[in-house]
Every structure is written in structure tokens, then in C-alpha cells.
N, C-alpha and C positions, 0 to 999 in steps of 0.2 A: 954800736947797737948790733946785736946778733941778728942775722938773717936766716930765713928758713926756705926750704925748697919743697913745698908740698905740691905735687902734681895736680891734685884736685883743685887747689886754690888758684894755681897759676892758670889752669884751664879757663877760669872765669875772668881772666884778665886783670887780676888784682896786682897792685904794686908789691914790691918786697916789704915795704914798710907796713902796708895793710896786712899782709900775710903774717908778719911778725906779731902784731897785736892780736890777730885772730888765734894764732897758735898758742899764745900765752893764755888766752881765755880757755881754749880747748884743753890745755894741759892742766891748769890749776883750778878751773871752775867746774861746779856741778853741771851736769847736762840737763838742766831744767827749762831751757829756752831754746827756741829755734829762730835766731835772728837772721835777718837779711845781712849780707856782707858789705855794708857801707860802714866804714870805721870813722865815726864823726869826731872831729877835733875842735870845732868852733861853731857857734851859732849866733845869729842876730836877727830878730824879727821873725819872718817866716822862712829864712834861709839858714842852711847849715853847710859846712865845708868839711870834707874828709881829710885824711892825713896827707893826701897828695894835692890838696887844694881844689878838688872838684866841688862844684857848687850844686846843691840840691834844694828843691822846695819841699819843706816838711809838711806833708798832708796827714800826719798822724798826731802831732802835738803831744807826744808821750801819753797817748790815750786821754786827751783833754786836760792834761796837767799844764799845758802851755797856752792857755787861751790868750794870755797877754803877749805871747811871742817869746822867743828866746832872749834871755838876758835883758829884760826891760830895764832901761837905765834908772827909772824911778824906784823900782823895787830893789835893784842892786844898791842904790844909794842908801835906802832905808836899812838894808842888811849891813852895809859897811858901818854906818853910824852906830847902829845898835851893837854890833860886834866889838866896837871900840869902847863900849860902856860895860855891858854885862851880858853874857849869853845864856847862863843857866843858874837858877837859884834852887831848883826843885820846888815842889809845892809845900815843902816844910816851911817856907817863908813866902811872903808876898813880893810882888814886883810891880813897877809902875806902868807896865805895858798891858798886862792881862785884862784888867777891868775895861780899858778902852777898846780892846779887841772884842771882848764879850758884847759891849754895847753896840759896836758896829755890826757884828753878826746878828744880833737880835733885831736891829733895825731893818736890815735887808731881808731877813727871813720872816719877820712878823711873829716870831716865837720868843718867849721871854727868857729862857734859860739855856745856857751853853755848857757843854762838858768837852774840853779839848783833849785830843789825842794826837797821834802822829800819822799813821797810815790809814787809808780808807778801810781796810779790814778791821783795824782797831775800832774805828767809829761804828761799824756795823756790829761788832761784838759788844760794844757799849750799849747800843740800842737794844740788842737782844737781852742783855742783863736788866736794863731798865724795864723793858716790856714784861719780862717774867716776874720781876719783883712787884711791879704795878698790879699784875694779875692776882698775885697772892695777897697783897696788903691792901689793895683798893677794891678791886672787882670781887674778890672773895672766891677765886678758883681754888679747889682743893690742892694741897701741897703736892708737887711733882706732876701735876696734870695739865699745866698750861700748854696751849698749842699756839703756834704762829703759822699763819697761812702765807705761802709764797707762790710764785709762778714758775711754770716750766720754762726752761732756757734762761733762767736767771743767772747772774754772776755777781757775787758780792765780795769775793776774795778767796784766799787759799788756806785759811786756818781750818782746823778739824771741824769746828762747828759750822763754818760757812760752806765747806764742801758737803756737809751732811745734808743740806737741802738743795744741792745742785742736781740737775737731771743729766749732766754730762758725766757719763760713767768713768771716763778716764780720770776725772778729778778725784774720784773716790777710791779707785782701784788700788788695793794694797795698803790703805790707810785706816782700815777698820780697827776697833768698833767706832761707829759714827755716833754723833750726838742726836738723841731722839727729840721729839717735840715739834716737828715740822710737818705740815700738810701741803701738798703741791696741787695747784689747779692750773688749767690752761690760761696763758696770758691773754687778757682782753675779754674774758668770759665772765660777765657780771652774774649770770645765773649760777655758774659753778661756784662763785664766791659765796653766794647766798646759801647754796646747798651745803657747803663745807663748814659753815659756822655751827658751833655747838656751844653749850654753856661754858666750856673750858677754853674757848677761843679768846686769846688775849689781843692779837693784832693781825692786821694784813700788811705785809711788808713787801714792797716792790719797787722796781725801777719804773719811772713814768714812760721812758723809752728804753728798750733793752739794747745795750751797747754791744757787749761781747756776744750776745745771742744772735747778732746779725743786723743790728740797727732796725729793730722791730718796733713799729709805731702802733699803739693800740687803736681800736676803732674809736671814732669820735664819740665823746660822751661817756666812755668807759670809766675814766677817773672820777667823774662826777657821780656816776651810778655807784661806784665803789665807796665813795665818801658817804652817800646816803645809807647804803647797806650797813656800813660800819657804825654810823650814828644810831641806826635803828636797833643794833644789837650790842651796844656798849663795847665796841671793838676799836682798838687804836688803829689809825691809818698812818703808816710810816713810809716815807718815800726815801729811797736811796738815790740821792742826787749827786753822787761823787763824780760820775762822768757827765751827766746831763745838766748839772747846775752851773751857776756862775757865768751865765751868758751863752753857753754853748748852743742852745736850741732856739735862740731869738727872744727869750725871756730870761730874767735873772735865774729862775728855776723852771724846769720843764712842766711841773704840775700847774703853773700859773696860766698855761694856755687854756685850761678849763676852769679857772677861778676856784680851785679847790683849796680848802683850808686843812692841812694835815695836822696830826698830833705830834709829829716829829720828823726831822730830816737828818740824814747823814750827808756830810759834805767833806771834800778833801781835794786832791789833785790841784786844780787851779787856785785853790785857796792860798797857795804860796807863789803862784806864777812860775813854778818849776825850780825855785831856789832851795827848798827845804821841805821835808815831810811834815805836813800840817793837816789835821783833820778835826772834825768835831761832830758830836751829836747835839742837835738843837731841839728842844721840846718844850712842853707846857710846864707850868708850875706843879701841876698834879703829878705828872710822870716823873719829872726830875726830883720831886720831893721824896721819892723812895730812897734816894741815896743819903747815906750818913757817913761821917768821917771813917775811913778804913774800908768802906764797901768796894771801892773801885778807884783806880788811879794809874799814873804813869810818871816815871821819873822825868821824862822830857816833855810830856804833855803840858801845854800852856806855858812853856818857858818864854822869857822875854824876847829872845831872838825870833822865835816863831811868831809871837804876837805882833812884833814890829813889822816883820815881813808880811804877815797876813793882812794887817791894816793897809799897807801900801798896795798889796795885790788887789784888795777890794776897791780901794780908791781908783786904781787904774781902770778896773772894769766899769765903775760908775761914771767917772769923769770923761773917759773916752767912749762912752756909750757902746761898749762891746756887744751887749745884747742886741741893740739896734743894728749894728753892723752885721751881726750874725743873721738876723732876720732878713735884711735886704740882700746881702751877698750870698746867703745860703739859698735863697729862692733862685737867684741867678745861676749859681753853680749847679743846682739840682736840674734846672731846665737845660743847661748846656750838656750835662751828662745824659739826660733823656734824649737829646737830639743825636747822639752818636748812632750811626747806622751799623751796628754789629750784630750778627746772629748769635753771638755768644751771650748777649745781655738778656737776662730774664726779667729783671725789674730794677728800677732805681727808686729809692725811698729815703725819707729822712725828714728832719725838721731843723731849720737853721743850718748851721755848719756841722751837723752830725748826719752824714749821708752814707748809705750802704748801696753798693752796686752788686746785685746778685747775678751770678752767672748760671747758665744751664749746666747740669752735671756733665754733659758731653764736652764742655769747654776744657776739661782736664784740670779743674781746680784753680782757685784764685792765686795760689802762690806763684805759679809760673808767670802770671801777668805782673805781679808785684816785683818779681825779679827783673822783668823787662823794663818796668818803670824806673827802677834804680838806675839802670844803664842810661835811661833818658833824662835822669836828673830829678826824678820825683820819688819821694818816700811815702809809700802807703803800705798797709799791712792787711793780710788776709785774716778773716775770722770765720769760724765754722766752715772751713774748707772752700765754700763757694761764694763768699762775700768779700768784696774789697771795701775797706772802710776809708772814707775820705773825711778828715776832720782837721783842717789846717788851723793854725792860730787865727783868732778872730780879728787880728790886725791886718789880715790879708787885704789886698786891693783887687779891684776888678781886673786891672791889667795883669796882675799876677795870676789870677784865676785863668785868664785867657791864655797866658803863657803855659800854664799847667795843662789846660784843656787840649792844647795842640799835641802835647806828649801823650796824654791819656788816650785821645782819639787814635793816634798813630799806633799805639800798642794794641788797642782792642780791635782794630780793623786790619792789622798786619797780615793775619793768616785767615781772614774770613772769606 
């Protein structure tokens, strides 16, 4: 194996093996991420190990893709069994796994129709296409005039259409022209939603809790008010549950905290337990009825390997009561974080095991604390400069939270 001698990397105390892998990424990869320098080689449950054997507690869960933990044995077994049979048929033919996967997704979501894709961004793109076609063919919006209302600080993905309704200017810079047809309102403002609606409004599409925006929880009752406003104006209510769904916030889906009935959901990430890219748009008969053969599709969407993995991933969430664990342990984790006596901390907020710790601007940014946590054996990541996101796998134990809290407290109080 070739070794490298980068002074900048060596100054961070990295091993030659870690430096080698980092240099390979830097040499051959596009510079579109800013990762922390922990080079992971193995994972199990809530723990991962780097190339030198150092152990870390994963408090990011691949942005909620690993709700079931790393390499869950039941999901792994389902993947192996299906991979030994057939992995891909394309939708040109049927397979014996997809219908069962549809049924399970429909049962847990309460919505009757499923359209499978691969990435979360594809699921949201699918939702946008369904919304627009519904607007023209069902609601009667004039051609090319459909509007979708979204919220400031949203995050749905990185495609051209999805960055087009972002309020983070970096996501748009240099990628013009952007896709029209979106209207932005403040997150959590029901009055602004009501004012924004016109006869051309097709849908209100939002995250029930904003993840990448900084773990922003809306005011109590906002989702219920939004539901009523949408019903009053024949506007679809679509929730992006890609990060917040599948147990993360203490319910199967975050919108269930307010007993809201949406017209559609986008799901992904933990839908595979981290084994494979799987996503879906789930909606009503009326909305999904706008699609006809040839309107939309994906070569890999709904393949038998994905369906088998997805069913096992959902079974783990249900049978291990991961939403219940997230509710109980999330409350405990939240209170422990709130008890840290550090002048750097502005606010701790969240729901279930989706928690954001916001720092005062004078603290010098969240990234330096995340780098210090890596050295302590805790993997967390900054979002929006001043927020540290804590979202461990839902299989975490209270003892593991206590272990983690000792490290977090030490880092946040070290120079206070």
C-alpha cells in the first residue's frame, strides 16, 4: 500500500493508513463534501471502527438512514437471501417481492398507493411531478401555472428542481436557470400559508421537522392548522419524511405527533436500514391516478433486492419498537444535553432522537466542536454553521447515551 506524507493531515494525528485513504479521495473525488477525517472501516449497531481500529459512537446515523443501526443482522440476511435469487428485473417485468413491499408501506403509512424510487431526492421529484399533473388534470389549474408552497430553510435534495426552492443561496449559486413554480413562506407560520394560497396553488410541501435547516421544530398545532387550511382550499398536503420518518422522532412518522392525515409522503433513508438506496412517494388513489405507463419511472426503482431489503428494514422498526425507543431515549438524551453547563450553548431542541444543539455565534462555529468530538470517539456533524446534530441509531441504549454524554459535556465545557 502506498503511503503519503501530507503535513496538514499528520498535524491532526492521523495514521498513515488514514492519510492514504483521505489522499485518494482528495486526488480523485470531486470536492463537493467537507467530511470530518474519521476513515470508517467497520460498523455494528451504534458503533463504528476506523482503519486503525479506533471505536466511535455514531451520533449521525448517516443522516437518519441507519435508524436500525449499522449492519443489522436481520436486514443483512434478507439482502443475502434475495441477492442469491434475483436482484434486478426492471419494471419491464414483474417480480415476487414488489407487491408485498407496497402492501407493507401502505399499511404503515395509511396511504393506498406507492411509487418506488432510489434516492430521497428522486422521491421528492416524483412527488413534484404527481402534484403538478394532479393540479392540471384534477384541480383544473391552467397549464404551466401550478404553484407549490414550501418553507424557508427547507432541504429536499440537490437536483436542479429541488435546489430551486431552497433558501440556502450556496445550493443555487452557479446552477441557473432554476425551475420555476415554487413559493416560499416562513416555516411554522400558518397565517403566511393562508395568504400564499391562490387558485393556482397545487400543494403545500414541507418537512414536519426541518433536519438540515438546524433541527427546527414547528410551533405546536402548526401541522394541524396547515392541514385544515389545505383542506379548505383544495390544496394537497405533502410531507417530506425522508429524515424524520420511520421512527426517528418517536412516532413512525413525525406528522403523527399532531394526528394529521396528509395526501402524500416521501420516504427514504432508513427504508433500507443503510443497505441500499430505496425511496418512495406514497399517496392517495386520486393523486397517484395521474400517472400512466411511460409518465415516470426508474430502472432500479422497485427492484426485488430493494423490496426484500425494505420489507426487512420495516419489520425491524416495527418489531423492535424503534419509534418507542426513540421517544423514551430521545427525551432522556435531550434532558441530558440541556443539563450541560456551557456558555457556548444557545438552545437544545428536537423530538425523539433527532436533536439539535445550537451554539452562540461567538462560540466559533459548530465544526470545531465536531472535530473535538471525533477525537473523543463521538461522530456528530454540524449543520447551518452553528448547530450540532445528534441523531444516533434508534437501537442505542441509555448506557451508551451516558457514555456519549460524558464526551459531549467534556468537549462543550473544555474552554468555557
